[in-house]
C-alpha positions as CSV (number, residue, x, y, z in Angstrom):
1,M,44.7,54.5,124.2
2,V,45.5,50.8,124.8
3,Q,47.1,50.5,121.4
4,K,49.0,53.7,121.9
5,S,50.3,52.4,125.3
6,K,51.4,49.1,123.7
7,S,53.2,50.8,120.9
8,E,55.0,53.0,123.4
9,D,56.0,49.9,125.4
10,I,57.3,48.2,122.2
11,N,59.4,51.3,121.3
12,K,60.7,51.5,124.8
13,N,61.8,47.8,124.7
14,C,63.5,48.3,121.3
15,V,65.3,51.3,122.5
16,A,66.4,49.4,125.6
17,A,67.5,46.4,123.5
18,R,69.4,48.6,121.2
19,E,71.1,50.4,124.1
20,N,72.0,47.0,125.7
21,S,73.4,45.8,122.4
22,E,75.4,49.0,122.0
23,R,76.7,48.8,125.7
24,R,77.6,45.1,125.2
25,R,79.3,45.9,121.9
26,A,81.2,48.7,123.6
27,I,82.3,46.3,126.3
28,F,83.4,43.7,123.7
29,D,85.2,46.3,121.7
30,Q,87.4,47.3,124.7
31,T,88.7,43.8,125.5
32,F,92.3,42.8,124.8
33,Q,91.4,39.3,123.5
34,F,88.8,37.8,121.2
35,I,85.3,37.5,122.6
36,G,81.9,36.6,121.1
37,L,78.5,35.6,122.3
38,T,76.4,32.9,120.7
39,Q,73.0,31.2,121.3
40,A,73.1,27.7,122.7
41,N,72.9,26.4,119.1
42,G,76.1,28.3,118.1
43,I,74.3,31.2,116.3
44,L,76.6,34.2,116.7
45,I,74.7,37.2,118.2
46,E,77.6,39.4,119.2
47,V,81.4,39.7,118.4
48,D,84.1,42.2,119.4
49,Q,85.8,44.5,116.9
50,I,89.2,42.9,117.6
51,T,87.9,39.5,116.3
52,L,86.4,41.3,113.2
53,N,89.7,43.1,112.5
54,F,91.6,39.8,113.1
55,C,89.5,38.1,110.5
56,G,89.1,41.0,108.2
57,L,85.3,40.9,108.3
58,T,82.3,43.1,109.0
59,R,79.6,42.4,111.6
60,E,77.0,41.8,108.9
61,E,79.0,39.0,107.5
62,V,78.9,36.9,110.7
63,I,76.1,38.0,113.0
64,N,73.0,35.7,113.1
65,R,75.0,32.9,111.5
66,P,76.5,29.7,112.8
67,F,79.8,30.5,114.4
68,W,81.6,27.7,112.7
69,E,80.7,29.0,109.2
70,A,82.8,32.2,109.9
71,P,85.8,32.5,107.6
72,L,87.9,32.2,110.7
73,W,87.4,28.4,110.7
74,Q,87.5,27.7,107.0
75,N,91.1,26.5,106.8
76,S,89.9,22.8,107.1
77,K,86.9,20.6,107.7
78,E,88.5,19.2,110.8
79,T,88.7,22.7,112.3
80,R,85.0,23.4,111.7
81,A,84.0,19.8,113.0
82,K,86.1,20.3,116.1
83,L,84.4,23.7,116.8
84,Q,80.9,22.2,116.3
85,Q,81.7,19.5,118.7
86,A,83.1,21.9,121.3
87,I,79.9,24.2,121.0
88,A,77.7,21.0,121.4
89,S,79.7,20.1,124.6
90,A,79.3,23.7,126.0
91,A,75.6,23.7,125.2
92,A,75.4,20.6,127.5
93,G,76.9,22.6,130.3
94,E,80.6,21.8,129.9
95,T,83.4,24.5,129.7
96,V,85.6,23.6,126.8
97,R,89.2,24.8,126.3
98,Y,91.6,23.9,123.4
99,E,94.1,25.4,121.0
100,E,93.4,25.7,117.3
101,D,95.0,27.0,114.1
102,V,92.6,29.4,112.4
103,L,92.5,31.6,109.2
104,S,93.2,35.3,109.9
105,A,93.1,38.3,107.7
106,G,95.3,38.0,104.6
107,D,94.8,34.2,104.5
108,T,97.5,33.7,107.2
109,I,97.4,30.9,109.8
110,A,97.4,31.9,113.4
111,T,97.1,29.9,116.7
112,I,94.5,30.9,119.3
113,N,93.8,29.6,122.8
114,L,90.0,29.1,122.6
115,S,87.5,28.6,125.6
116,I,83.7,28.2,125.4
117,K,81.8,28.8,128.6
118,P,78.0,28.2,129.1
119,I,75.7,30.8,130.6
120,K,72.7,29.1,132.3
121,A,69.3,30.5,133.3
122,E,68.0,30.1,136.8
123,G,66.5,26.7,136.0
124,G,70.0,25.5,135.0
125,Q,69.2,25.6,131.2
126,V,72.1,26.8,129.0
127,I,70.8,29.9,127.2
128,L,74.0,31.5,125.9
129,L,77.6,30.7,125.2
130,I,80.6,33.0,125.8
131,I,83.5,32.3,123.3
132,E,86.8,33.8,124.3
133,G,90.1,33.5,122.3
134,Q,93.6,34.7,122.7
135,D,96.2,34.9,119.9
136,I,99.2,32.8,121.0
137,T,100.9,32.5,117.6
138,E,104.0,34.5,118.7
139,R,104.2,32.8,122.1
140,K,104.0,29.3,120.4
141,Q,106.6,30.3,117.8
142,A,108.9,31.6,120.7
143,L,108.4,28.2,122.5
144,S,109.1,26.3,119.3
145,E,112.3,28.3,118.8
146,I,113.3,27.6,122.4
147,H,112.8,23.9,121.9
148,E,114.8,24.0,118.7
149,L,117.5,25.9,120.4
150,K,117.6,23.6,123.3
151,A,117.8,20.5,121.0
152,E,120.6,22.2,119.0
153,L,122.6,23.1,122.1
154,E,122.0,19.6,123.6
155,Q,123.5,18.1,120.3
156,R,126.3,20.6,120.5
157,V,127.0,19.4,124.1
158,V,126.7,15.7,123.3
159,E,129.0,15.8,120.2
160,P,132.1,17.1,122.1
161,I,131.5,14.6,124.9
162,L,131.5,11.8,122.4
163,Q,134.6,13.3,120.8
164,V,136.3,13.3,124.3
165,E,135.3,9.6,124.7
166,A,136.6,8.7,121.2
167,F,139.8,10.7,121.9
168,N,140.3,8.9,125.2
169,H,139.7,5.6,123.5
170,Q,142.0,6.4,120.7
171,Q,144.7,7.4,123.2
172,E,144.2,4.1,125.1
173,E,144.5,2.1,122.0
174,L,147.6,4.0,120.8
175,I,149.3,3.6,124.2
176,Q,148.4,-0.2,124.1
177,R,149.8,-0.6,120.5
178,E,153.0,1.3,121.6
179,R,153.4,-1.0,124.6
180,E,152.7,-4.1,122.4
181,A,155.2,-2.8,119.8
182,L,157.8,-2.2,122.5
183,R,157.2,-5.7,123.9
184,Q,157.6,-7.2,120.3
185,V,160.8,-5.2,119.8
186,E,162.1,-6.5,123.2
187,I,161.2,-10.0,122.4
188,Y,162.8,-9.9,118.9
189,A,165.9,-8.2,120.3
190,D,166.2,-10.8,123.0
191,I,165.7,-13.6,120.4
192,F,168.2,-12.0,118.1
193,K,170.8,-11.5,120.9
194,S,170.2,-14.9,122.5
195,M,170.7,-17.0,119.3
196,Q,173.5,-19.5,119.7
197,F,174.3,-19.3,116.0
198,G,175.8,-16.3,114.3
199,L,173.7,-14.0,112.3
200,I,175.0,-11.2,110.0
201,V,173.0,-9.0,107.5
202,W,174.8,-7.5,104.5
203,R,173.6,-5.0,101.9
204,L,175.0,-5.2,98.3
205,E,175.6,-1.7,96.8
206,D,177.0,-2.6,93.4
207,P,176.1,-6.0,91.8
208,N,179.2,-5.8,89.6
209,D,181.5,-5.5,92.6
210,I,181.5,-8.6,94.9
211,T,183.2,-6.7,97.6
212,S,180.6,-3.9,97.9
213,F,178.6,-5.7,100.6
214,R,178.3,-3.4,103.7
215,L,177.5,-4.6,107.2
216,V,173.9,-3.8,108.4
217,T,173.9,-5.6,111.8
218,S,175.0,-8.7,113.6
219,N,174.3,-10.6,116.8
220,P,176.6,-11.4,119.8
221,A,177.1,-15.0,118.6
222,A,178.5,-13.8,115.3
223,N,181.0,-11.7,117.3
224,R,182.1,-14.6,119.4
225,Q,182.3,-17.1,116.6
226,T,184.3,-14.8,114.2
227,G,186.4,-13.2,116.9
228,V,185.5,-9.7,115.4
229,S,183.7,-6.9,117.2
230,L,181.2,-6.4,114.4
231,E,179.1,-3.8,116.4
232,N,181.9,-1.4,115.8
233,K,182.0,-2.0,112.0
234,I,178.4,-1.2,111.0
235,G,178.4,0.3,107.5
236,K,181.9,-1.0,106.7
237,R,182.6,-3.1,103.6
238,I,182.9,-6.8,104.0
239,T,186.6,-6.8,103.2
240,E,187.1,-4.3,106.0
241,C,185.2,-6.4,108.5
242,F,186.9,-9.7,107.5
243,P,190.2,-8.6,105.7
244,H,191.3,-12.2,105.3
245,M,188.1,-13.3,103.5
246,F,189.2,-11.9,100.0
247,P,190.5,-13.3,97.8
248,E,190.5,-16.7,99.6
249,Q,186.7,-16.8,99.9
250,Q,185.9,-15.2,96.5
251,E,183.5,-17.9,95.6
252,F,181.4,-17.3,98.6
253,L,181.2,-13.6,97.9
254,E,180.0,-14.5,94.4
255,L,177.3,-16.8,96.0
256,Y,176.2,-13.8,98.1
257,V,175.8,-11.6,95.1
258,K,173.8,-14.3,93.4
259,V,171.4,-14.5,96.4
260,A,171.1,-10.7,96.7
261,T,170.3,-10.3,93.0
262,S,168.2,-13.4,92.3
263,G,166.2,-13.6,95.5
264,V,166.9,-17.3,95.8
265,G,168.6,-18.5,99.0
266,I,171.1,-21.2,99.7
267,D,169.9,-23.8,102.3
268,Q,173.3,-24.9,103.5
269,C,176.9,-24.9,102.6
270,E,180.2,-25.1,104.4
271,M,183.0,-22.5,104.5
272,Y,186.1,-21.8,106.5
273,Y,187.5,-18.6,107.9
274,G,190.4,-17.6,110.1
275,D,192.6,-14.7,111.0
276,E,195.0,-13.6,113.7
277,S,192.3,-13.7,116.4
278,V,190.4,-16.9,115.3
279,P,192.1,-20.0,114.1
280,D,190.9,-21.7,110.9
281,S,187.4,-22.9,111.6
282,F,184.6,-24.5,109.5
283,F,181.1,-23.0,109.6
284,S,177.7,-24.4,108.5
285,V,176.2,-21.5,106.5
286,K,172.7,-20.7,105.3
287,V,172.2,-17.6,103.1
288,F,168.7,-16.1,102.6
289,P,167.6,-13.0,100.7
290,L,166.1,-9.9,102.3
291,P,164.5,-6.7,100.8
292,D,166.6,-4.0,99.2
293,R,169.4,-6.3,98.0
294,C,170.2,-7.4,101.6
295,I,171.1,-11.0,102.6
296,G,171.1,-12.7,105.9
297,I,173.9,-15.2,106.8
298,A,173.2,-17.6,109.5
299,F,176.2,-19.8,110.5
300,D,177.4,-22.1,113.2
301,N,180.8,-23.1,114.2
302,V,180.9,-26.8,113.7
303,T,184.7,-27.1,114.5
304,H,184.3,-26.2,118.2
305,N,181.4,-27.4,120.4
306,K,182.3,-25.0,123.2
307,Q,180.5,-21.7,122.9
308,A,182.0,-18.5,124.1
309,E,180.7,-17.1,127.3
310,I,178.2,-14.2,127.1
311,S,179.9,-10.4,128.1
312,L,178.0,-8.7,131.0
313,Q,178.7,-5.6,129.4
314,K,176.5,-6.4,126.3
315,R,173.5,-7.2,128.7
316,A,174.1,-4.0,130.4
317,E,174.0,-2.2,127.0
318,E,170.7,-4.0,126.2
319,L,169.2,-2.9,129.6
320,T,170.3,0.7,128.9
321,L,168.6,0.6,125.5
322,V,165.4,-0.7,127.1
323,N,165.5,1.9,129.8
324,T,166.0,4.6,127.2
325,V,162.9,3.4,125.3
326,L,160.8,3.2,128.4
327,A,161.9,6.8,129.4
328,Q,160.9,8.1,126.0
329,T,157.5,6.3,126.3
330,T,156.9,7.7,129.7
331,A,157.7,11.2,128.5
332,L,155.3,10.7,125.6
333,L,152.5,9.5,127.9
334,R,153.1,12.4,130.2
335,K,152.9,14.9,127.3
336,R,149.6,13.3,126.1
337,N,148.1,13.4,129.5
338,E,149.0,17.1,129.7
339,E,147.3,17.6,126.2
340,L,144.3,15.7,127.4
341,D,144.0,17.8,130.5
342,Q,144.2,21.0,128.3
343,F,141.7,19.6,125.9
344,A,139.3,18.7,128.8
345,Y,139.6,22.2,130.3
346,V,139.0,24.0,127.0
347,T,136.1,21.7,126.1
348,S,134.4,22.1,129.5
349,H,134.7,25.9,129.4
350,D,133.3,26.0,125.8
351,L,130.4,23.7,126.8
352,K,129.5,25.6,130.0
353,A,129.3,29.0,128.4
354,P,126.2,28.2,126.1
355,L,124.6,26.4,129.1
356,R,124.8,29.5,131.2
357,A,123.4,31.5,128.2
358,I,120.4,29.1,128.0
359,T,119.7,29.6,131.8
360,N,119.9,33.4,131.5
361,L,117.6,33.4,128.4
362,S,115.0,31.4,130.0
363,E,115.0,33.7,133.1
364,W,114.7,36.8,130.9
365,I,111.8,35.3,129.0
366,E,110.0,34.7,132.3
367,E,110.7,38.2,133.5
368,D,109.6,39.8,130.3
369,L,106.3,37.9,130.0
370,L,105.5,38.3,133.8
371,D,101.9,37.1,134.3
372,Q,101.3,36.5,130.7
373,L,103.3,33.2,130.8
374,P,100.9,30.2,131.6
375,E,101.7,27.9,134.5
376,E,102.4,25.1,132.1
377,N,105.0,27.2,130.2
378,Q,106.6,28.3,133.5
379,H,106.9,24.6,134.4
380,Q,108.6,24.0,131.1
381,M,111.1,26.8,131.7
382,H,112.0,25.2,135.1
383,L,112.4,21.9,133.3
384,L,114.7,23.6,130.8
385,R,116.9,25.1,133.5
386,G,116.9,21.7,135.3
387,R,118.2,20.0,132.2
388,V,120.9,22.7,131.8
389,H,122.1,22.2,135.4
390,R,122.1,18.4,134.8
391,M,124.2,18.9,131.7
392,E,126.7,21.1,133.6
393,A,126.9,18.4,136.4
394,L,127.4,15.8,133.6
395,I,130.4,17.8,132.2
396,N,132.0,18.2,135.6
397,G,131.4,14.5,136.3
398,L,133.1,13.5,133.0
399,L,136.1,15.8,133.8
400,E,136.5,14.2,137.3
401,F,136.1,10.7,135.7
402,S,138.9,11.4,133.2
403,R,141.3,12.7,135.8
404,V,140.9,9.6,138.1
405,G,144.3,7.8,138.0
406,R,146.1,10.4,136.0
407,V,146.6,12.9,138.8
408,Q,149.1,11.6,141.4
409,T,148.4,12.5,145.0
410,P,150.7,11.8,147.9
411,S,149.8,9.4,150.7
412,V,149.2,10.9,154.2
413,M,148.3,9.6,157.6
414,V,144.4,9.4,157.6
415,N,142.1,9.0,160.6
416,V,139.1,7.3,158.9
417,S,136.7,8.3,161.7
418,I,137.6,12.0,161.3
419,L,137.4,11.6,157.4
420,L,133.8,10.1,157.6
421,N,132.6,12.8,160.0
422,E,133.8,15.5,157.5
423,V,132.1,13.7,154.6
424,I,128.8,13.3,156.4
425,D,129.0,17.0,157.6
426,S,129.5,18.2,154.0
427,L,126.6,16.1,152.6
428,A,124.2,17.6,155.2
429,P,121.7,14.7,155.4
430,P,118.2,15.4,156.7
431,P,118.0,15.7,160.5
432,T,115.8,12.6,160.6
433,F,118.4,10.5,158.7
434,T,120.6,8.3,160.8
435,I,124.2,7.5,159.8
436,E,126.0,5.1,162.1
437,V,129.9,4.8,161.9
438,E,131.2,1.6,163.5
439,P,133.8,2.4,166.2
440,Q,137.5,1.7,166.0
441,M,138.0,2.9,162.4
442,P,141.7,2.7,161.5
443,T,144.3,5.4,161.1
444,F,146.8,4.5,158.3
445,M,148.9,5.9,155.4
446,T,146.9,6.2,152.2
447,K,145.6,8.7,149.5
448,Q,143.1,10.8,151.5
449,L,141.4,12.4,148.5
450,A,140.8,9.1,146.7
451,L,139.3,7.4,149.9
452,Q,137.2,10.6,150.6
453,Q,135.8,10.5,147.1
454,V,134.7,6.8,147.4
455,F,132.9,7.4,150.8
456,S,131.3,10.6,149.6
457,N,129.8,9.0,146.5
458,L,128.6,5.9,148.3
459,I,127.0,7.8,151.2
460,S,125.5,10.5,149.0
461,N,123.9,7.8,146.8
462,A,122.4,6.1,149.9
463,I,120.9,9.4,151.0
464,Q,119.7,10.7,147.6
465,H,118.0,7.4,146.4
466,H,116.4,6.6,149.8
467,T,112.6,6.6,149.7
468,R,112.1,7.9,153.3
469,L,113.4,10.8,155.4
470,D,114.1,8.6,158.4
471,G,116.5,6.2,156.6
472,H,119.5,4.5,158.3
473,I,123.0,4.0,157.0
474,K,125.7,2.0,158.6
475,I,129.5,2.1,157.8
476,S,131.5,-0.8,159.0
477,I,135.0,-2.4,158.6
478,Q,136.6,-5.8,158.4
479,D,140.4,-6.6,158.6
480,R,141.3,-8.7,155.5
481,G,145.1,-9.1,155.8
482,K,146.7,-6.8,153.4
483,H,143.4,-4.9,152.9
484,Y,140.6,-3.2,154.9
485,E,137.2,-4.1,153.8
486,F,134.8,-1.2,154.2
487,S,131.0,-1.6,154.0
488,V,128.2,1.0,153.4
489,T,124.8,-0.4,154.2
490,D,121.4,1.3,153.9
491,D,117.8,0.2,154.4
492,G,116.6,1.9,151.2
493,P,114.6,0.4,148.3
494,G,117.3,-1.9,147.2
495,I,118.5,-2.8,143.7
496,A,117.5,-5.8,141.6
497,P,120.3,-8.4,140.9
498,D,120.0,-7.8,137.2
499,Y,121.4,-4.2,137.7
500,H,124.3,-5.0,140.0
501,D,126.9,-4.9,137.2
502,K,125.2,-2.2,135.1
503,I,125.2,0.5,137.9
504,F,129.0,0.6,137.8
505,A,129.0,1.6,134.1
506,I,129.3,5.3,133.2
507,F,126.0,7.1,132.5
508,Q,123.9,4.3,134.0
509,T,120.9,5.3,136.2
510,L,118.1,3.2,137.6
511,E,115.5,6.1,137.7
512,A,114.5,8.5,134.9
513,R,116.5,11.7,135.2
514,D,113.2,13.7,135.2
515,R,112.3,12.0,138.4
516,K,115.7,11.9,140.2
517,E,118.6,14.2,139.1
518,S,121.7,12.0,138.5
519,T,124.6,12.0,136.1
520,G,125.2,8.3,136.3
521,I,129.0,8.8,136.8
522,G,129.4,8.6,140.6
523,L,129.6,4.8,140.9
524,A,131.8,4.6,137.8
525,I,134.2,7.0,139.5
526,V,134.1,4.9,142.6
527,K,134.9,1.7,140.8
528,K,137.8,3.4,138.9
529,I,139.3,4.7,142.0
530,V,139.0,1.5,143.9
531,E,140.6,-0.6,141.1
532,I,143.4,1.9,140.5
533,E,144.2,1.6,144.3
534,A,144.4,-2.2,143.8
535,G,141.0,-2.9,145.4
536,T,137.7,-4.4,144.5
537,I,134.1,-3.3,145.0
538,T,130.9,-5.5,145.1
539,L,127.2,-4.9,145.8
540,E,124.8,-7.1,147.9
541,S,121.2,-5.9,147.3
542,D,117.7,-6.9,146.3
543,V,114.5,-5.0,145.8
544,G,113.0,-4.0,149.1
545,L,116.0,-5.3,151.2
546,G,118.4,-2.3,151.1
547,S,121.9,-2.3,149.7
548,T,125.4,-3.0,150.9
549,F,128.5,-1.7,148.9
550,R,131.8,-3.5,150.0
551,F,135.2,-2.2,148.8
552,T,138.7,-3.3,149.8
553,W,141.5,-0.8,150.3
554,L,145.3,-1.5,150.7
555,K,146.7,-1.0,154.3
556,Q,150.0,0.1,152.7
557,P,149.9,2.5,149.6
558,H,151.2,0.8,146.5
559,D,153.6,2.5,144.0
């Protein structure tokens, strides 16, 4: 009877164990992620059907065997060693989580998010390990594609900005070269016209015809000394310009032909010339070759020491020519400024469109994944949108920087106290922040928008980069003769002297953009505006001692 009772108990226990195993397997098979159960030493005692399907295995191939020997982990020795170490840590009472690439059915590589949790007995001893895994291959690929797209779009944003900068630089260089060329032309024209000796340039058309020299140009001294208005005879033959020169001066015409054809000049000789307007005079002559069978003839009247007076009319013509050139240059600059404005507008529009697409895409991904997106990935999405907003602010800042000085604004009567109150109100500083405006601020004629931009950027920087919510800013003024000197002082963290010059350069920031959003353009715009308005800006600061920005502003607007 005792033996029969024991046998019945054993049968009952076996039935119960089998039922527990079946219930446990049923629970495992209903899960939506990988799940398995091992002994503390890593011997697998239960696994869900999803894992078996994922690996393309049967239960008999993995049950009662070390979990790291399953084909799932056979893609590398490092993968198996890492799993063994994780099981050992869990057996010691630690919960382990990490991502790993594993070998799935069909010998394909998949990425799973793995966690191993210890199950302890009442005495605290680890008796079982629960192994859970989630296939994150598609999510990881999606994040990778997002990162690649972000990098590509950032590159597409940076390249046009660099092109804008290069275009601006090229335009500035071209304008500078044009101005320099104009100055050179003016200098040479002044020299040519101011020479006290005559200068005439001829071109030989036919080497076999000594009278085929045609007038190219001459200077005023040549007109005076010869008594001939040569400026009205450009293109005429030499015998038409000086009808009395041939045949009396035939030997000199032959010399001119020799110089034009041989390229060898004549240092000095003497010749005479006279007609109805000029009595016979002797001239000291130098003949030198020029390209394209041209010659230059420099001569001085050695008969008369008295030089003819210069005609006011010629000077007026010179000034008219200079004014014409300047008007043409101004029109060209105006046209290029219009082209630059159009280029900047189109570029900013084309750049902002993909940025908005990135923002919408990231929001849609978050909405589609709902609670499936881990907190870390949600944070990355927020970082992505933050960088998109930063890039959009950078584009707007660059446009504003490029327009400074090119868009003319009229001067109006400005009450600085009212202007500062409007600026402070628009910036909306924290209620605990104190901004003190010194009394008796001036009212004067100036460019309101330009002065407002300077104050807005300086006050905004003082608020944004302050380390406390109870900061203090003081705005004061000093009379400096032709200028007002305005000061914006704060009690913030201060700026080391090594950075005093760098902060006025475009794109320069003192803090990482991940910690403090900033385009690095604000102070560059301030400096450009102040200098265009014939002022200067300086910084007095040191670490821990706050900062004072001082800038001068003309009391009377300049042209």
